[in-house]
C-alpha positions in Angstrom: 7.6 8.3 -38.4 8.7 8.9 -34.9 6.7 7.3 -32.0 5.4 9.7 -29.3 6.9 9.7 -25.9 3.6 8.7 -24.3 0.5 7.1 -25.7 -3.0 8.5 -25.0 -3.7 5.6 -22.5 -0.4 6.3 -20.7 -1.2 10.0 -20.5 -4.8 9.4 -19.1 -3.2 7.0 -16.4 -0.6 9.7 -15.6 -3.4 12.4 -15.4 -5.6 10.3 -13.0 -2.8 9.3 -10.8 -1.7 13.1 -10.5 -5.3 14.0 -9.6 -5.5 11.3 -7.0 -2.2 12.4 -5.4 -3.2 16.0 -5.4 -6.6 15.2 -3.8 -4.9 13.1 -1.1 -2.7 16.0 -0.2 -5.5 18.8 -0.4 -8.7 17.2 0.8 -7.5 16.6 4.3 -6.5 20.2 4.6 -9.9 21.4 3.3 -11.8 19.5 6.1 -9.2 20.4 8.9 -10.8 22.6 11.4 -9.3 24.5 14.3 -11.6 22.6 16.7 -9.6 20.6 19.3 -6.4 22.1 18.0 -4.2 23.4 20.9 -0.7 24.7 21.6 1.4 22.8 24.1 3.9 25.0 25.8 7.0 23.5 27.3 9.7 25.1 29.5 13.1 23.2 29.6 11.3 20.3 28.1 8.4 20.1 30.7 4.9 20.7 29.6 3.7 23.9 31.4 0.5 24.9 29.5 -1.9 23.7 27.0 -3.5 26.7 25.1 -6.7 26.2 23.1 -6.6 28.2 19.8 -10.3 28.7 19.4 -10.4 32.0 21.3 -8.3 35.1 20.9 -6.2 35.7 24.1 -2.8 36.8 25.3 -0.7 34.6 27.6 2.4 35.8 29.6 4.8 32.8 30.0 7.7 32.7 32.4 10.7 30.8 31.3 14.4 31.8 31.8 13.0 35.0 30.3 9.5 36.3 29.9 7.7 35.7 26.6 4.2 36.7 25.4 2.1 34.4 23.2 -1.0 35.8 21.4 -3.7 33.6 20.0 -5.9 34.9 17.0 -7.8 33.2 14.2 -6.9 29.7 15.4 -3.1 30.5 15.4 -0.5 31.4 18.1 2.8 33.4 17.9 5.5 34.8 20.2 5.4 38.6 20.7 7.3 40.9 23.0 10.0 38.2 24.0 12.6 39.5 26.4 15.4 37.7 24.5 17.9 39.8 22.6 17.6 38.2 19.1 13.8 38.0 18.7 14.1 34.8 16.5 11.2 33.3 18.0 9.1 36.3 17.1 10.2 35.8 13.5 8.6 32.3 13.4 5.3 34.2 13.0 1.9 32.5 13.3 1.7 28.7 13.7 -1.6 26.8 13.8 -1.3 23.5 12.1 -0.6 20.3 13.9 3.1 19.6 13.8 4.2 23.2 13.5 6.3 24.7 16.3 8.1 27.8 17.4 10.9 28.0 19.9 12.4 30.7 22.1 15.8 29.2 23.0 17.0 31.9 25.4 13.8 31.5 27.5 13.9 27.8 27.0 10.3 27.9 25.8 8.7 25.9 22.9 5.2 25.9 21.5 4.0 23.0 19.4 0.6 22.6 17.7 -1.3 19.3 18.4 
């Protein structure tokens, strides 16, 4: 008779460890709120604005080129950038700490903190 790959005890341990790992990843995201989260805007590496994400608003930012940032639902994005390739607009909405979007021709960057 062939021995099973895993015994019941090993499967139980594997299942518990998987649930603990999944919980460690998901639980912080469930309790993460938009309060205190802001977007830091830099021009040529220098901080030029800190934008709260808790109120809808539109900001016109002057860099080497003009770009517009829109805040909605705790997120921010580039819109109506004056650059030719519009890659910064393709980044879409960002709103979680650590996310960022860059408009290289304008030398503008937005990072969520």
